FIKOLZA-1660 file (N, C-alpha, C; in steps of 0.1 Angstrom, whole numbers, plus 5000, padded with zeros to 4 digits):
% residues 205
   i   px   py   pz ch aa at
   1 7914 2764 0391  A  X  N
   1 7903 2759 0400  A  X CA
   1 7901 2744 0397  A  X  C
   2 7901 2741 0384  A  X  N
   2 7900 2727 0380  A  X CA
   2 7911 2718 0385  A  X  C
   3 7923 2724 0384  A  X  N
   3 7935 2716 0389  A  X CA
   3 7934 2714 0404  A  X  C
   4 7930 2724 0411  A  X  N
   4 7928 2723 0426  A  X CA
   4 7918 2712 0429  A  X  C
   5 7907 2712 0421  A  X  N
   5 7896 2702 0424  A  X CA
   5 7901 2688 0421  A  X  C
   6 7909 2687 0410  A  X  N
   6 7914 2674 0406  A  X CA
   6 7924 2669 0417  A  X  C
   7 7932 2678 0422  A  X  N
   7 7941 2674 0433  A  X CA
   7 7934 2669 0445  A  X  C
   8 7923 2677 0448  A  X  N
   8 7915 2673 0460  A  X CA
   8 7909 2660 0458  A  X  C
   9 7903 2657 0447  A  X  N
   9 7897 2644 0444  A  X CA
   9 7907 2633 0444  A  X  C
  10 7919 2636 0439  A  X  N
  10 7930 2626 0439  A  X CA
  10 7933 2622 0454  A  X  C
  11 7934 2632 0462  A  X  N
  11 7938 2630 0476  A  X CA
  11 7926 2621 0483  A  X  C
  12 7914 2625 0480  A  X  N
  12 7903 2617 0485  A  X CA
  12 7903 2603 0481  A  X  C
  13 7906 2601 0468  A  X  N
  13 7906 2587 0462  A  X CA
  13 7917 2579 0469  A  X  C
  14 7929 2585 0470  A  X  N
  14 7940 2578 0476  A  X CA
  14 7937 2575 0491  A  X  C
  15 7931 2585 0498  A  X  N
  15 7927 2582 0512  A  X CA
  15 7917 2571 0513  A  X  C
  16 7907 2571 0504  A  X  N
  16 7897 2560 0505  A  X CA
  16 7903 2547 0501  A  X  C
  17 7912 2547 0492  A  X  N
  17 7919 2535 0488  A  X CA
  17 7927 2529 0499  A  X  C
  18 7934 2538 0506  A  X  N
  18 7942 2534 0518  A  X CA
  18 7933 2528 0529  A  X  C
  19 7921 2534 0531  A  X  N
  19 7912 2529 0541  A  X CA
  19 7907 2515 0538  A  X  C
  20 7904 2513 0525  A  X  N
  20 7899 2500 0520  A  X CA
  20 7910 2490 0522  A  X  C
  21 7922 2493 0518  A  X  N
  21 7933 2483 0520  A  X CA
  21 7935 2480 0534  A  X  C
  22 7935 2490 0543  A  X  N
  22 7937 2488 0557  A  X CA
  22 7926 2479 0563  A  X  C
  23 7913 2482 0559  A  X  N
  23 7902 2474 0564  A  X CA
  23 7904 2459 0561  A  X  C
  24 7911 2456 0550  A  X  N
  24 7913 2442 0546  A  X CA
  24 7926 2437 0553  A  X  C
  25 7936 2445 0554  A  X  N
  25 7949 2440 0559  A  X CA
  25 7949 2439 0574  A  X  C
  26 7942 2448 0581  A  X  N
  26 7942 2447 0596  A  X CA
  26 7938 2434 0601  A  X  C
  27 7927 2428 0597  A  X  N
  27 7923 2414 0602  A  X CA
  27 7934 2404 0598  A  X  C
  28 7940 2406 0586  A  X  N
  28 7950 2396 0582  A  X CA
  28 7962 2397 0591  A  X  C
  29 7967 2409 0595  A  X  N
  29 7978 2410 0604  A  X CA
  29 7974 2405 0618  A  X  C
  30 7961 2408 0622  A  X  N
  30 7957 2403 0635  A  X CA
  30 7957 2388 0636  A  X  C
  31 7952 2381 0626  A  X  N
  31 7951 2367 0626  A  X CA
  31 7965 2361 0625  A  X  C
  32 7974 2367 0618  A  X  N
  32 7988 2362 0617  A  X CA
  32 7995 2363 0631  A  X  C
  33 7993 2374 0638  A  X  N
  33 7999 2376 0651  A  X CA
  33 7993 2367 0661  A  X  C
  34 7979 2366 0660  A  X  N
  34 7972 2357 0669  A  X CA
  34 7977 2343 0668  A  X  C
  35 7978 2338 0656  A  X  N
  35 7983 2324 0654  A  X CA
  35 7997 2322 0659  A  X  C
  36 8006 2332 0658  A  X  N
  36 8019 2332 0663  A  X CA
  36 8019 2331 0678  A  X  C
  37 8011 2339 0684  A  X  N
  37 8011 2339 0699  A  X CA
  37 8005 2326 0704  A  X  C
  38 7994 2322 0697  A  X  N
  38 7988 2309 0702  A  X CA
  38 7998 2298 0702  A  X  C
  39 8006 2297 0692  A  X  N
  39 8016 2286 0691  A  X CA
  39 8026 2286 0703  A  X  C
  40 8030 2298 0706  A  X  N
  40 8040 2300 0717  A  X CA
  40 8033 2297 0730  A  X  C
  41 8021 2301 0732  A  X  N
  41 8013 2299 0744  A  X CA
  41 8010 2284 0746  A  X  C
  42 8007 2277 0735  A  X  N
  42 8004 2263 0736  A  X CA
  42 8017 2255 0741  A  X  C
  43 8029 2259 0736  A  X  N
  43 8041 2253 0741  A  X CA
  43 8043 2255 0756  A  X  C
  44 8040 2267 0760  A  X  N
  44 8041 2270 0774  A  X CA
  44 8031 2262 0783  A  X  C
  45 8019 2261 0778  A  X  N
  45 8009 2253 0785  A  X CA
  45 8012 2238 0785  A  X  C
  46 8018 2233 0775  A  X  N
  46 8023 2219 0775  A  X CA
  46 8034 2217 0785  A  X  C
  47 8043 2227 0787  A  X  N
  47 8053 2226 0797  A  X CA
  47 8048 2227 0811  A  X  C
  48 8037 2235 0813  A  X  N
  48 8031 2236 0826  A  X CA
  48 8024 2223 0829  A  X  C
  49 8018 2217 0819  A  X  N
  49 8012 2204 0822  A  X CA
  49 8022 2193 0826  A  X  C
  50 8033 2193 0819  A  X  N
  50 8044 2184 0822  A  X CA
  50 8049 2186 0836  A  X  C
  51 8050 2198 0840  A  X  N
  51 8054 2201 0854  A  X CA
  51 8044 2196 0864  A  X  C
  52 8031 2198 0861  A  X  N
  52 8020 2194 0870  A  X CA
  52 8020 2179 0871  A  X  C
  53 8021 2172 0860  A  X  N
  53 8021 2158 0860  A  X CA
  53 8032 2152 0868  A  X  C
  54 8044 2158 0867  A  X  N
  54 8055 2154 0875  A  X CA
  54 8053 2156 0890  A  X  C
  55 8047 2167 0893  A  X  N
  55 8044 2170 0907  A  X CA
  55 8034 2160 0913  A  X  C
  56 8024 2157 0905  A  X  N
  56 8014 2147 0910  A  X CA
  56 8020 2133 0911  A  X  C
  57 8029 2130 0902  A  X  N
  57 8036 2117 0903  A  X CA
  57 8043 2115 0916  A  X  C
  58 8049 2126 0922  A  X  N
  58 8056 2125 0934  A  X CA
  58 8047 2127 0946  A  X  C
  59 8038 2137 0945  A  X  N
  59 8030 2141 0957  A  X CA
  59 8015 2136 0957  A  X  C
  60 8011 2130 0946  A  X  N
  60 7998 2124 0946  A  X CA
  60 7987 2134 0943  A  X  C
  61 7990 2147 0941  A  X  N
  61 7980 2157 0938  A  X CA
  61 7987 2168 0929  A  X  C
  62 7979 2177 0924  A  X  N
  62 7984 2189 0917  A  X CA
  62 7986 2201 0926  A  X  C
  63 7993 2211 0922  A  X  N
  63 7994 2223 0930  A  X CA
  63 7989 2235 0923  A  X  C
  64 7983 2244 0930  A  X  N
  64 7978 2257 0925  A  X CA
  64 7988 2268 0927  A  X  C
  65 8000 2265 0933  A  X  N
  65 8009 2275 0937  A  X CA
  65 8021 2275 0927  A  X  C
  66 8024 2287 0920  A  X  N
  66 8035 2287 0912  A  X CA
  66 8048 2286 0919  A  X  C
  67 8049 2292 0931  A  X  N
  67 8061 2290 0939  A  X CA
  67 8064 2276 0943  A  X  C
  68 8054 2269 0946  A  X  N
  68 8055 2254 0950  A  X CA
  68 8060 2246 0938  A  X  C
  69 8053 2249 0926  A  X  N
  69 8057 2241 0914  A  X CA
  69 8071 2244 0910  A  X  C
  70 8075 2257 0909  A  X  N
  70 8088 2261 0905  A  X CA
  70 8099 2255 0914  A  X  C
  71 8096 2256 0927  A  X  N
  71 8106 2250 0937  A  X CA
  71 8107 2235 0935  A  X  C
  72 8096 2228 0933  A  X  N
  72 8096 2214 0931  A  X CA
  72 8104 2210 0918  A  X  C
  73 8102 2217 0907  A  X  N
  73 8109 2214 0895  A  X CA
  73 8124 2217 0895  A  X  C
  74 8127 2227 0903  A  X  N
  74 8142 2231 0904  A  X CA
  74 8150 2222 0913  A  X  C
  75 8143 2217 0923  A  X  N
  75 8151 2210 0934  A  X CA
  75 8148 2195 0936  A  X  C
  76 8142 2189 0926  A  X  N
  76 8139 2175 0928  A  X CA
  76 8144 2167 0916  A  X  C
  77 8145 2153 0918  A  X  N
  77 8150 2145 0908  A  X CA
  77 8141 2133 0906  A  X  C
  78 8142 2127 0894  A  X  N
  78 8136 2114 0891  A  X CA
  78 8146 2103 0893  A  X  C
  79 8142 2092 0898  A  X  N
  79 8150 2080 0898  A  X CA
  79 8151 2073 0885  A  X  C
  80 8162 2069 0881  A  X  N
  80 8164 2062 0868  A  X CA
  80 8164 2047 0872  A  X  C
  81 8153 2040 0867  A  X  N
  81 8152 2026 0871  A  X CA
  81 8153 2017 0859  A  X  C
  82 8161 2007 0861  A  X  N
  82 8164 1997 0850  A  X CA
  82 8157 1984 0853  A  X  C
  83 8150 1978 0844  A  X  N
  83 8143 1966 0846  A  X CA
  83 8149 1955 0837  A  X  C
  84 8152 1944 0844  A  X  N
  84 8159 1932 0837  A  X CA
  84 8151 1920 0841  A  X  C
  85 8152 1910 0832  A  X  N
  85 8145 1897 0835  A  X CA
  85 8151 1890 0847  A  X  C
  86 8143 1885 0856  A  X  N
  86 8147 1877 0867  A  X CA
  86 8154 1864 0863  A  X  C
  87 8167 1862 0865  A  X  N
  87 8174 1850 0860  A  X CA
  87 8169 1837 0867  A  X  C
  88 8162 1839 0878  A  X  N
  88 8157 1827 0885  A  X CA
  88 8143 1823 0881  A  X  C
  89 8137 1831 0872  A  X  N
  89 8124 1829 0868  A  X CA
  89 8123 1821 0854  A  X  C
  90 8119 1809 0855  A  X  N
  90 8119 1801 0843  A  X CA
  90 8107 1804 0834  A  X  C
  91 8098 1812 0839  A  X  N
  91 8086 1815 0830  A  X CA
  91 8089 1828 0823  A  X  C
  92 8100 1835 0826  A  X  N
  92 8104 1847 0819  A  X CA
  92 8093 1858 0820  A  X  C
  93 8086 1858 0831  A  X  N
  93 8075 1868 0833  A  X CA
  93 8079 1878 0844  A  X  C
  94 8088 1875 0852  A  X  N
  94 8092 1884 0863  A  X CA
  94 8104 1892 0860  A  X  C
  95 8104 1904 0865  A  X  N
  95 8115 1913 0863  A  X CA
  95 8121 1919 0876  A  X  C
  96 8133 1924 0875  A  X  N
  96 8139 1930 0887  A  X CA
  96 8141 1945 0884  A  X  C
  97 8137 1953 0893  A  X  N
  97 8138 1968 0891  A  X CA
  97 8150 1972 0899  A  X  C
  98 8159 1979 0892  A  X  N
  98 8172 1984 0899  A  X CA
  98 8174 1999 0896  A  X  C
  99 8175 2006 0907  A  X  N
  99 8177 2021 0906  A  X CA
  99 8192 2023 0903  A  X  C
 100 8195 2029 0891  A  X  N
 100 8209 2030 0887  A  X CA
 100 8213 2045 0887  A  X  C
 101 8205 2054 0891  A  X  N
 101 8209 2068 0892  A  X CA
 101 8197 2077 0893  A  X  C
 102 8200 2090 0892  A  X  N
 102 8189 2100 0892  A  X CA
 102 8191 2111 0881  A  X  C
 103 8181 2118 0878  A  X  N
 103 8182 2129 0868  A  X CA
 103 8173 2140 0873  A  X  C
 104 8178 2152 0872  A  X  N
 104 8169 2163 0877  A  X CA
 104 8157 2164 0869  A  X  C
 105 8146 2168 0875  A  X  N
 105 8133 2169 0869  A  X CA
 105 8133 2179 0857  A  X  C
 106 8140 2190 0860  A  X  N
 106 8141 2201 0850  A  X CA
 106 8148 2195 0837  A  X  C
 107 8159 2188 0838  A  X  N
 107 8166 2182 0827  A  X CA
 107 8157 2172 0820  A  X  C
 108 8150 2164 0828  A  X  N
 108 8142 2153 0822  A  X CA
 108 8131 2159 0814  A  X  C
 109 8124 2169 0819  A  X  N
 109 8112 2175 0812  A  X CA
 109 8115 2185 0801  A  X  C
 110 8125 2193 0803  A  X  N
 110 8127 2205 0795  A  X CA
 110 8140 2207 0787  A  X  C
 111 8150 2199 0790  A  X  N
 111 8163 2201 0783  A  X CA
 111 8162 2201 0768  A  X  C
 112 8152 2194 0763  A  X  N
 112 8151 2193 0748  A  X CA
 112 8145 2206 0742  A  X  C
 113 8139 2215 0750  A  X  N
 113 8133 2227 0745  A  X CA
 113 8144 2236 0739  A  X  C
 114 8142 2241 0727  A  X  N
 114 8152 2250 0720  A  X CA
 114 8155 2262 0727  A  X  C
 115 8145 2267 0736  A  X  N
 115 8147 2279 0743  A  X CA
 115 8151 2277 0758  A  X  C
 116 8156 2265 0761  A  X  N
 116 8159 2261 0774  A  X CA
 116 8171 2269 0780  A  X  C
 117 8169 2274 0792  A  X  N
 117 8180 2282 0799  A  X CA
 117 8178 2280 0814  A  X  C
 118 8188 2286 0821  A  X  N
 118 8187 2285 0836  A  X CA
 118 8174 2291 0842  A  X  C
 119 8168 2300 0834  A  X  N
 119 8156 2307 0839  A  X CA
 119 8144 2301 0834  A  X  C
 120 8145 2290 0827  A  X  N
 120 8133 2284 0820  A  X CA
 120 8122 2281 0830  A  X  C
 121 8125 2275 0841  A  X  N
 121 8114 2271 0851  A  X CA
 121 8109 2284 0858  A  X  C
 122 8117 2293 0861  A  X  N
 122 8113 2306 0867  A  X CA
 122 8103 2313 0858  A  X  C
 123 8105 2312 0845  A  X  N
 123 8097 2319 0836  A  X CA
 123 8085 2312 0831  A  X  C
 124 8083 2300 0837  A  X  N
 124 8072 2291 0832  A  X CA
 124 8058 2297 0834  A  X  C
 125 8057 2305 0844  A  X  N
 125 8044 2311 0848  A  X CA
 125 8040 2323 0839  A  X  C
 126 8050 2329 0832  A  X  N
 126 8048 2341 0825  A  X CA
 126 8042 2339 0811  A  X  C
 127 8032 2347 0807  A  X  N
 127 8026 2346 0794  A  X CA
 127 8036 2352 0784  A  X  C
 128 8040 2345 0773  A  X  N
 128 8049 2350 0764  A  X CA
 128 8043 2361 0755  A  X  C
 129 8046 2373 0757  A  X  N
 129 8041 2385 0750  A  X CA
 129 8053 2393 0744  A  X  C
 130 8051 2400 0733  A  X  N
 130 8062 2409 0728  A  X CA
 130 8066 2419 0739  A  X  C
 131 8079 2423 0740  A  X  N
 131 8084 2431 0750  A  X CA
 131 8076 2444 0752  A  X  C
 132 8071 2450 0741  A  X  N
 132 8064 2462 0742  A  X CA
 132 8050 2461 0750  A  X  C
 133 8045 2449 0750  A  X  N
 133 8032 2446 0756  A  X CA
 133 8033 2439 0770  A  X  C
 134 8045 2433 0772  A  X  N
 134 8047 2424 0784  A  X CA
 134 8048 2432 0797  A  X  C
 135 8040 2428 0807  A  X  N
 135 8040 2435 0820  A  X CA
 135 8039 2424 0831  A  X  C
 136 8047 2414 0830  A  X  N
 136 8047 2403 0840  A  X CA
 136 8033 2395 0841  A  X  C
 137 8026 2395 0830  A  X  N
 137 8013 2387 0830  A  X CA
 137 8016 2372 0832  A  X  C
 138 8008 2366 0841  A  X  N
 138 8010 2352 0844  A  X CA
 138 7998 2343 0840  A  X  C
 139 8001 2331 0838  A  X  N
 139 7990 2321 0835  A  X CA
 139 7982 2319 0848  A  X  C
 140 7969 2317 0847  A  X  N
 140 7962 2313 0859  A  X CA
 140 7965 2298 0862  A  X  C
 141 7966 2295 0874  A  X  N
 141 7969 2281 0878  A  X CA
 141 7960 2277 0890  A  X  C
 142 7952 2266 0888  A  X  N
 142 7943 2262 0899  A  X CA
 142 7944 2247 0899  A  X  C
 143 7940 2241 0911  A  X  N
 143 7940 2227 0913  A  X CA
 143 7928 2224 0922  A  X  C
 144 7924 2211 0922  A  X  N
 144 7913 2207 0930  A  X CA
 144 7910 2192 0930  A  X  C
 145 7899 2188 0934  A  X  N
 145 7895 2174 0934  A  X CA
 145 7880 2173 0930  A  X  C
 146 7877 2164 0921  A  X  N
 146 7863 2161 0917  A  X CA
 146 7860 2146 0920  A  X  C
 147 7848 2142 0919  A  X  N
 147 7844 2128 0921  A  X CA
 147 7839 2123 0908  A  X  C
 148 7844 2111 0904  A  X  N
 148 7839 2104 0892  A  X CA
 148 7836 2090 0895  A  X  C
 149 7824 2086 0894  A  X  N
 149 7820 2072 0897  A  X CA
 149 7823 2068 0912  A  X  C
 150 7822 2078 0921  A  X  N
 150 7824 2076 0935  A  X CA
 150 7839 2076 0939  A  X  C
 151 7847 2079 0929  A  X  N
 151 7862 2079 0931  A  X CA
 151 7867 2094 0931  A  X  C
 152 7875 2098 0941  A  X  N
 152 7880 2112 0940  A  X CA
 152 7891 2112 0929  A  X  C
 153 7891 2123 0921  A  X  N
 153 7901 2125 0910  A  X CA
 153 7907 2138 0912  A  X  C
 154 7921 2139 0912  A  X  N
 154 7928 2151 0913  A  X CA
 154 7928 2158 0899  A  X  C
 155 7926 2171 0899  A  X  N
 155 7925 2179 0887  A  X CA
 155 7933 2192 0888  A  X  C
 156 7936 2197 0877  A  X  N
 156 7943 2211 0876  A  X CA
 156 7939 2218 0863  A  X  C
 157 7941 2231 0863  A  X  N
 157 7938 2239 0851  A  X CA
 157 7947 2251 0851  A  X  C
 158 7952 2253 0839  A  X  N
 158 7960 2265 0837  A  X CA
 158 7955 2272 0824  A  X  C
 159 7953 2285 0824  A  X  N
 159 7947 2292 0813  A  X CA
 159 7951 2306 0812  A  X  C
 160 7948 2312 0800  A  X  N
 160 7951 2326 0797  A  X CA
 160 7940 2331 0788  A  X  C
 161 7934 2342 0792  A  X  N
 161 7923 2348 0784  A  X CA
 161 7928 2356 0772  A  X  C
 162 7920 2356 0762  A  X  N
 162 7924 2364 0750  A  X CA
 162 7927 2378 0753  A  X  C
 163 7920 2384 0762  A  X  N
 163 7923 2398 0766  A  X CA
 163 7937 2400 0770  A  X  C
 164 7943 2390 0776  A  X  N
 164 7958 2391 0780  A  X CA
 164 7967 2386 0769  A  X  C
 165 7963 2375 0763  A  X  N
 165 7972 2369 0753  A  X CA
 165 7974 2377 0741  A  X  C
 166 7963 2385 0737  A  X  N
 166 7964 2393 0725  A  X CA
 166 7965 2408 0728  A  X  C
 167 7970 2411 0740  A  X  N
 167 7972 2425 0743  A  X CA
 167 7981 2432 0733  A  X  C
 168 7977 2445 0730  A  X  N
 168 7985 2452 0720  A  X CA
 168 7979 2452 0706  A  X  C
 169 7970 2442 0703  A  X  N
 169 7964 2441 0690  A  X CA
 169 7951 2449 0690  A  X  C
 170 7945 2449 0678  A  X  N
 170 7933 2457 0676  A  X CA
 170 7922 2453 0686  A  X  C
 171 7918 2463 0694  A  X  N
 171 7909 2460 0705  A  X CA
 171 7895 2455 0700  A  X  C
 172 7890 2461 0689  A  X  N
 172 7877 2457 0684  A  X CA
 172 7877 2442 0678  A  X  C
 173 7889 2439 0672  A  X  N
 173 7890 2425 0667  A  X CA
 173 7891 2415 0679  A  X  C
 174 7897 2419 0690  A  X  N
 174 7898 2410 0701  A  X CA
 174 7884 2409 0707  A  X  C
 175 7876 2419 0708  A  X  N
 175 7862 2419 0713  A  X CA
 175 7854 2410 0704  A  X  C
 176 7855 2411 0691  A  X  N
 176 7848 2403 0682  A  X CA
 176 7851 2388 0683  A  X  C
 177 7864 2385 0685  A  X  N
 177 7868 2371 0687  A  X CA
 177 7863 2365 0700  A  X  C
 178 7863 2373 0711  A  X  N
 178 7858 2368 0723  A  X CA
 178 7843 2365 0722  A  X  C
 179 7836 2374 0716  A  X  N
 179 7821 2373 0714  A  X CA
 179 7818 2360 0706  A  X  C
 180 7826 2358 0696  A  X  N
 180 7824 2346 0687  A  X CA
 180 7826 2333 0695  A  X  C
 181 7837 2333 0703  A  X  N
 181 7840 2321 0711  A  X CA
 181 7829 2319 0722  A  X  C
 182 7825 2330 0728  A  X  N
 182 7815 2329 0739  A  X CA
 182 7802 2323 0734  A  X  C
 183 7799 2327 0722  A  X  N
 183 7786 2322 0715  A  X CA
 183 7787 2307 0713  A  X  C
 184 7799 2302 0712  A  X  N
 184 7801 2287 0710  A  X CA
 184 7802 2280 0723  A  X  C
 185 7800 2288 0734  A  X  N
 185 7801 2282 0748  A  X CA
 185 7814 2276 0751  A  X  C
 186 7825 2283 0746  A  X  N
 186 7839 2278 0748  A  X CA
 186 7846 2289 0756  A  X  C
 187 7857 2285 0762  A  X  N
 187 7865 2294 0769  A  X CA
 187 7873 2304 0759  A  X  C
 188 7871 2317 0761  A  X  N
 188 7877 2326 0752  A  X CA
 188 7892 2328 0755  A  X  C
 189 7900 2318 0752  A  X  N
 189 7914 2319 0754  A  X CA
 189 7920 2305 0752  A  X  C
 190 7931 2302 0758  A  X  N
 190 7937 2289 0757  A  X CA
 190 7939 2284 0771  A  X  C
 191 7937 2271 0773  A  X  N
 191 7938 2265 0786  A  X CA
 191 7942 2250 0785  A  X  C
 192 7948 2245 0795  A  X  N
 192 7951 2230 0796  A  X CA
 192 7945 2225 0809  A  X  C
 193 7940 2213 0809  A  X  N
 193 7934 2207 0821  A  X CA
 193 7920 2212 0823  A  X  C
 194 7914 2208 0834  A  X  N
 194 7900 2212 0837  A  X CA
 194 7897 2210 0851  A  X  C
 195 7889 2218 0857  A  X  N
 195 7885 2217 0871  A  X CA
 195 7872 2210 0872  A  X  C
 196 7866 2207 0861  A  X  N
 196 7853 2200 0861  A  X CA
 196 7853 2186 0854  A  X  C
 197 7864 2184 0847  A  X  N
 197 7865 2171 0840  A  X CA
 197 7879 2164 0843  A  X  C
 198 7879 2151 0843  A  X  N
 198 7892 2144 0846  A  X CA
 198 7900 2144 0833  A  X  C
 199 7905 2156 0829  A  X  N
 199 7912 2157 0817  A  X CA
 199 7924 2166 0818  A  X  C
 200 7935 2163 0812  A  X  N
 200 7947 2171 0812  A  X CA
 200 7950 2176 0797  A  X  C
 201 7940 2175 0789  A  X  N
 201 7941 2180 0775  A  X CA
 201 7940 2195 0774  A  X  C
 202 7945 2200 0762  A  X  N
 202 7944 2214 0760  A  X CA
 202 7931 2217 0751  A  X  C
 203 7925 2229 0752  A  X  N
 203 7913 2232 0745  A  X CA
 203 7916 2236 0730  A  X  C
 204 7929 2235 0726  A  X  N
 204 7932 2238 0712  A  X CA
 204 7931 2226 0703  A  X  C
 205 7929 2214 0709  A  X  N
 205 7928 2202 0702  A  X CA
 205 7914 2199 0697  A  X  C
% end
């Protein structure tokens, strides 16, 4: 009987020890995966911003359509312009601009990316999640116009909520994180740009 009791107590102790260790390690694993996903999402949002800025440079406004943005990035080019001093200008203040060629917008913006491929632009809208959790989740994309000092300003915003970005992780820890960020009156997720401010910065800075 004593041996049976000792074995029972041993199992209880081991079980409690495991629960204590898990209560410590689960938040550690959560934060590690959260940081990893945030870094990947930030890179995606920076690429989205680059695409929107290129679109605005050509069209004078931002777009809220993924199809429009992807088509623009895939099928348009930047002109390569060379500036040289005007040989007839003795003040050395005038320059001559000469178009010497073109480069595709995709190559100009994204060729340096280590994960660049033929599908890079088509995949721009998709939230980078582990395959087991991925179900074609896309970033929100909006554009508009606000007024600042009596002047109309074009704006855009792309974002992803923590509920989507952290899908597959501990649900209670996600709820706790969202509540904490909400209490700070901040967006519970990652975003770039703003529909209320003339800013193209990311909220991770």
